[in-house]
N, C-alpha and C positions, 0 to 999 in steps of 0.2 A: 465398483463401490466408491464412495466419497468419504473423505476425511474432513470433518469440521475441526479446524485448528484454532485454538484460542491462546494467544499470549497473555500473560497476566502478571500483575505486580501489586500486591496488597489490595486486592479487589474482592476479598471474601464476602463483603457485604453486598456486592452486585452480582456475583456468579449465580446465585439461585434463580434469578430472573432468566438468565440465558439457559440454565439447565432445564427449567420448567418448559421453555419454548422448544427444547429438543425432546423432552419427554412426551409432549403432546403431538409430535409429528406422527402422522398415520403410517408413513413409510419409515421403517427403522433400518433401512439398508445403508447405514453409515457408521463411522467410528468417530469418537470425540477424542482429540489429542489436546491436552493442556500442557503448555510449557510455562512453568513458573520461573519468572526472572528474578529470583532471590527474595520472594515475599517473606515478611517477618510476622504476618498475621496468621490466621488459622486456615489458610488456603488448602494446605495438604490434608488436614483433617476433614475439611469440607468435601474435597474431591473423593477421599476415601469413603465418606458417607454416601455420596452420589453413586459410587461404584456398586454399592450394595443394593441400591434402589433401581438402577437403570436397567432397561432391557436392550441396551446396546453397549458395545465395548468402549471403555474409557481408559485411556493411557495418560499417566501423569509423569512429567519429567521436570526435575528441579535443576536449575543452573544458578550460578552466582550472578548477581545483578550486573548485566552488561548492556541492556537496552533491547528494545523490541526487535530491531533488525537482526541482532544476534539470536534472539529467540526464534525468529523466522528461519534462520540458517539451521538451528538445531532441529526445528520441525522438519525441514526438508531432508535432513539426514535420516529421519525416522519414519516419514510417511511412506506407506507401501501400497496405497490405493492409486487408481488411475487418475482420479481428480481430487482436488482439495479446495476448500473455501475457508478463508480466514474470517472469523467473527470475534471481534474484540470483547473483552470481559464486561464492558458496559453496554453491549448491544444484545439483540435477541433475533431469533429467526421468526419469520412470519408463519402463520398457520399454513400447513401444507407446503412449506418451502422446499422440502426434500423432493416431493413429487414434482414440483415445478422445475427443479433443477434437472431431474431425470428426463423430463419431456424436452428440455432445451439441449441436453447433451447430445442427443441424436443429430442435432444440426451441425455439430463441430467434430464429432467423433472420428469421422473418416476424412476430414479435411486437414491436410498437413500444414496448410497456411494459417490456420487459426490456433492461437495459443490459449484462449480463454473466453468465457462468457462474462460480459460486464453488465451488472444489474444495478440500477440506481438505488442508493441508500436513502431511506426516508428518515431525516433527522427531525425528531418531534419538537425539539426546542431550538431549531436553527433560527438565527436572527433575521434571516431573509426568507422565512418559510412562506410568506405570502407571495413570493416571487417564484416559488417552486413550480416548474413546468415539466411534466413527463415528456418523454420522446413522442413525437407525433406518429412515428411509425415503429413497428416492431422488427426485430431481427436485422438490424443494420450492421453491415460489415465495414469497419473502418480500421485504419492503422492510426492509432491515437496520436502519434507524433510524426511518424514517417511520412505520411501523405500531407500533413498540415491540416487535414480535414477535421481533426479533433478540435482545433481552434475554431474553424469555420462553423461547425455544427454544435459547438458548445458542449462537447462530450467529456470534457476534462473535469467535471465536478466530482462529487462524492459517489463512488461506485464500489461495489463489492465484486470480486473476481473469482470465478470458478475456473481454476487453472488446470491444464494438463500437467500432471506432476512431472513427467519426464522432461518437459520443456523448462519448467520452473527450476528444477534441480541444476540446470546448466547455468543459472544466473544467481549465485549466492551474493549476498550483500557484502560490499567491502567493509572491513573492520579497521578502525584506527585506535591505537592504544590510548587509553584514557578518555575516549569519547563513547557516549552511550546513546546517541541519537543520530539517525540518518534518514533523510527524506526517502520514503518508499518509492516515490516516482522515479528514482534513479534506475531501479531495476525494470520498471514498466517501460521506460524509455529504451533501455537496452534491448528488451525483448521485442519492442515494436520496430526495431531495425530490420528484423527478419520475419515478423509474424503480424497478423491482423487480429482484431478482437471482434466478437459478435456482441453488439449492444442490443439488449432487450428492454422492453417497457416495464416488465414486472419487477417489483421490489421483492428481494429475498431477505434482506437484513434491515431491521429498524434500529436506529441509533439514538442516543441521547447524550449530548455533550456534558461532560463532568467538569466541575470547577478545577479539579486537580489533574485533568487529562492532558495529553500531549498537545492538544489543540489550544489549550487555555493561554499559553504564552509562547507562541510559536517562534517569534523573533528572538526572544531570549534563549530558547533552545538552540537555535542556529548559532548564536553568538557563543554559547557554551561549548559548542561542538564544531569549531570553525573548519577543521580539515574535511569533515564530511560535507559541510555546507559548501565549501570551495569546490570540491570535485563535482557536486551536484550541479552547481551553476556553471562550472567549466564545460560540462558536457552539453548543457542546454545552450550556451552561447555559441557553441561550435556546430549545432545541429541546423543544417542549412534549410531544412523544410519549415522551420519555425519562422514566422514573420520577422523581418530584419529589425524593425523597431524594438521588438521584444528581445532580440538577441543583443542589441546595444544595452538595454536595461540589465540583462543577465550578465553581460561583461562587467558592468559597473559593480554589480553586487558581488560577482566572483572576485573582483579585485580587492574589495573590502574584506571579504572573508579570508582570502589568501594572506592578506596583511595580518589579520587577527591570528592566523595559524602560526605566524612567525616567519613567513617568507617575505623578506624585504627587498630581494633583488628585482629591480625594475625589468631587466632583460629576461630573466627566467619567467616572470609572470607574463610578460608581453608575448613570449614565444608560445605560450599556451593558447593564445588567440590565433587560430589557424588561418583565418581569412585576412588578407591585407586590407580589404575594404572595411572589414569590421575593426581592425586595428586603428585605421585612420579615424573612423567614426567614434570609436571609444576615446581616443586621445583628444579629439576635438571636444567631445562632451565632458570629459573628465577635467580637462585643464584650461579650456578656452571659452566654453559656452556657459 
């Protein structure tokens, strides 16, 4: 069985669209788990109403406002199905999406090297929608970060992931006191150190960017949560499969966020750059070029 997991915060006005897309699924062999990250609107009452109307199980969990990454951790503690898919509160599932997922699950179910299915998200109001190009081939197996081929094949765009729950549970998001945002890619990168992903052509989730969404002011979010930003870029800069020029850029960004987080020791920060070659390139770029 599959769990559809939705983290939400004050999105009662958008949840009916997602709910309707689940109601219209022909295959009802799924559960819907909603983790409410401290909403102050009528989200709880709305989910209670949905529960009386739905012909599938709905579980609602409320937590104090801590950020989406903590909501994901909460979900992983409660998901009891073999697979799960995250669909944000401002997104929806395509018609017959559950059937599509079950058809693809057979391709990864018995393969211990595959952690998830990656499906391209179709963003209806994406600023570069005219440049959207689906994968030329279906069922491509790549290690998004570990092989470097994710960069070569341009597979690192917007994707939804149908994860094997037992694998995802091994990779909770790090939590920093006072911070409510962390890049989700940090966990994808960690998983990709040991596992591959199956990329499919078919879209399962349709998204629409919101003016108040996490994507609306991404740089400011990182600045407001510098410890999480620093560790994200620290891991990227030390990932040897990523092209070296990108690693230099990540080192520069890491340095700035580490400074914002309150770490002022030059040597402590420099020691976190594992490669001597990268240290030299970073120093040259930062202080001399």
